[in-house]
N, C-alpha and C positions, 0 to 999 in steps of 0.2 A: 901174368898174362889178365890182363883188363876182362871183362865180357861185356859186351855193349849192350846197355840197358833196351832192352824190347817194350816197354811201353808199363802205363801203373798196375797197381793193382788188380784184378780180377772180381770180381762182387759173387756175395756167400748167392748158396741156391737158400729153398726155405730153411730145408730138414739140416743143412750146414750152420744159419741163420740159428735154430731154433736148439743142437745142439752146443753152438757157443754158448748162448742166453744161458744153459741150462745149469752150465759151472760156472754162474753168477760170476762175471767178471767184475772190475772194479775202471771206472772212474769219473766222470761228474756231470752234474746237471747242472744248466745253465737260464738260468732270465736274466731278462731292461730290468734294472731298477727307476724309480720315476721316473728319473733323469736318462735315464736314456744310457747306460753305461752294463756292460757285462756284468751281471755278478754268477761268478763258476761254484757249486762247492762239492765238494768229495762225495762220491754215491757210488757204489756196487747193486748190479741187475741184484734184482731175488727171482721176479719170475715174469713170462710172457706166458698170460692166456689172450685169444684175436687180437684183438689190439689194443689191447692194455699193456704194461708195461709195469714195472713196480719196481722201486727202485727205495732203496734206504739211503734213508742221506747224515751224514756222519755227524752232523750236532741236530737235539731237537730242536734248538730255539733255528737256528734255521731254515728247520723243515716248517717250523710256525709260517714263513712266509708265501706255503702254499695254502696257508686258509682260505683263500679264498682263490681259485683258479686264476691259472698266469702261464701265457703260452712259454712253454717250455723247451730246451734241449735236451735231452739224455745224451753222451760218448761214451761208447770202453770200450776197452780194446785190449788187444795181449799180444807178447812179444816175445814165447817162448827163443826161437831163433830171428836171424833176419827173416827168414823162409816163411816164419809162419806169421809175419804179421798177420792181423787181423784184428775189426774192427764194426764198430756199428756208430750211428748217429742216427736219433728216432725225436720227429719232434710234434708238439702236438699242445694240445689243452694240459697243466697237471695242475694236482687236488690234491692235500695230503689226506694221506687215511687216515681214518680214529683208531685208537690204539696206543699201547707202552710203547713200541720201537719207533724212531722216525724215518714211516716211510711214505712216500710218493707214488701217488698214479696217473701216468700218462695214456692220452686215450691217443698213440699213436696215426696224424693223419699223414705224414711222411717220412721212410726213412729209405739210407742210407748203408749197403755193407762194401765194405772192403778187405777182399785174402788178396794177402801174397802168395798161401798156401795153392788157391784156387789159382793162379794165375801160371805157377812152376806145372803143377798138373796139368794144367794146359798146354805148355809150351814145350814138356813129355810128347803127353799124346799126337801132338803136330812132328813131332820131331821123329817119333815113331810109325807115324803114316806113308807107306810105301809114294815116289813118285807120281 
């Protein structure tokens, strides 16, 4: 039997977001090149401290694109099971962090989260509530 879709995913609470990012999910950091084309490079979230998200870029040469500040978007997700799909999209100015590793720091101007796990918990709560 096919279960009827009840809508899209929910969003994460601040505590869920902090826990999600602490697991250092992988994804991509995206920027537009000089011609306006989207460039996406593999990245892994390292840390979130206040409004700063740091991400390790897969290649030092790619990280050099951030020697000058760029508008960027970091996308990271995890999907251990269908019900546990979660992710974050953070936008803002980003610049390379000095050091040996290819790390970029993004100052979060805008963030969106999604979590099917959150949606599922809400559905269970709604089903458990008496009419």
